[in-house]
Phi, psi and omega in degrees: 000140175275177179299159177283147189282067182267002185284132182246024174303135177084355170276161181231115175252152182236118182240118174273157178067026188276009186269350180206172162064223180297320178303313176305312184286327182296312173312308183297316180300307182296322178292314178303334180269358168115350173290142168285139186230124168267122184253121183236143177180176189272346178269083191294332183289328188274339176293322176301320175304307179301320178294326179300310191291324172298311178301335176298332173255026174071026178269169180242127176214155173224136172277132183227126166294128191213127170248097182300345182273354182251119187299321180298311181301314182297313175306311180291320191293317179302309176308317183291318179299317181293326175295317189270329190245344184103194191288133182284135176252339180225134171243117168247116182283082189245350184297126177195160181225159174229141171226081187300122180210149162305145186303318186290345185263353190286136179253160184305320177297319181298317183292316177295332179279322185279314175290327172302317181280305191286329185245303176302322177293316177296319179295310183301316180295304182307318181299317180292316179288319179301324178293323179297314181294322179287322179298318181280337174082018188248006176070199179156185180231122172254131189239110179265146176252110177269214179191156178285352169292340183302330176231016173224158192249128172238153180300142168074015181220041183300316183289312178303314182290324179291328174296319181279333172303303178311316176301318173303313173294322176302318183302309183297314183297310177299322177302315177301316185278330184273349183307319184294345178259011181064024174263120174266134178235119179224171176222153173253137185243090181278154167271217185283113179241139181284102178225177178300326188293320181269002184308312181293325175297311176305313180288349181281348182095355182291332187306324187293324175297320184296312181311314188292342173261009180255117190297333175282353168066031171208153162293162178268161174250154179312323184289349182293341184265000188292318181299313166301322177290319179288322173304306187287343182270338188260171171301345179294342175249033183297343170246027173247120173206147180083005182269147179242108180262115178275121176244083198223008183072013180093005185297322181292343178251011176296136178297142171293000000 
């Protein structure tokens, strides 16, 4: 048996939320696999740093300013990516935020920001890219980033969990409707991963309690998602759509 087809040469990927954390890692991994990458986020300065790193190993990347909650910004970003890099064949819907608060202290502005970024933003970007894929007739792979919080409850994250549960349903509904265009839609559902978003939680000391509830007895690192990302982005997953791959060290199967 030959090597699995993880080579992404000739592919064009679009990664939202690419300025830090998982998005940054996703962009690097896709570029290392041979894809040209549109790296999109609101923080343009950090995108330029990422572009230099990708160009350092002879990869190709372009930074794009993007507000995923704004339809006009999404349209402009996708158009720019396709003008400069070619037709998008891989979308990683990664942009997301969390505002941990007790449910009774949650404000309407919190709801709007969390749902707007995590769910509305994913919908807007996926719809725009999928329309391009369908019109051009080349198919593609859309990878949404969910969370184990989509079907498990943790304190002070009701709105974030609701948004991520929406991502899981959106993934399955999109997979069903877009299959006729040869567009595959899947999701990665991470557990506790050490990123800038989780740094405050880790420094609080609560991380040790979480580790004890993870069968593999450690928190995840961004590189722990590399395998799932490359599988879903490549032809290795050509018969997969509507799947949610959980990468959590076994936390979601830990006995209650």
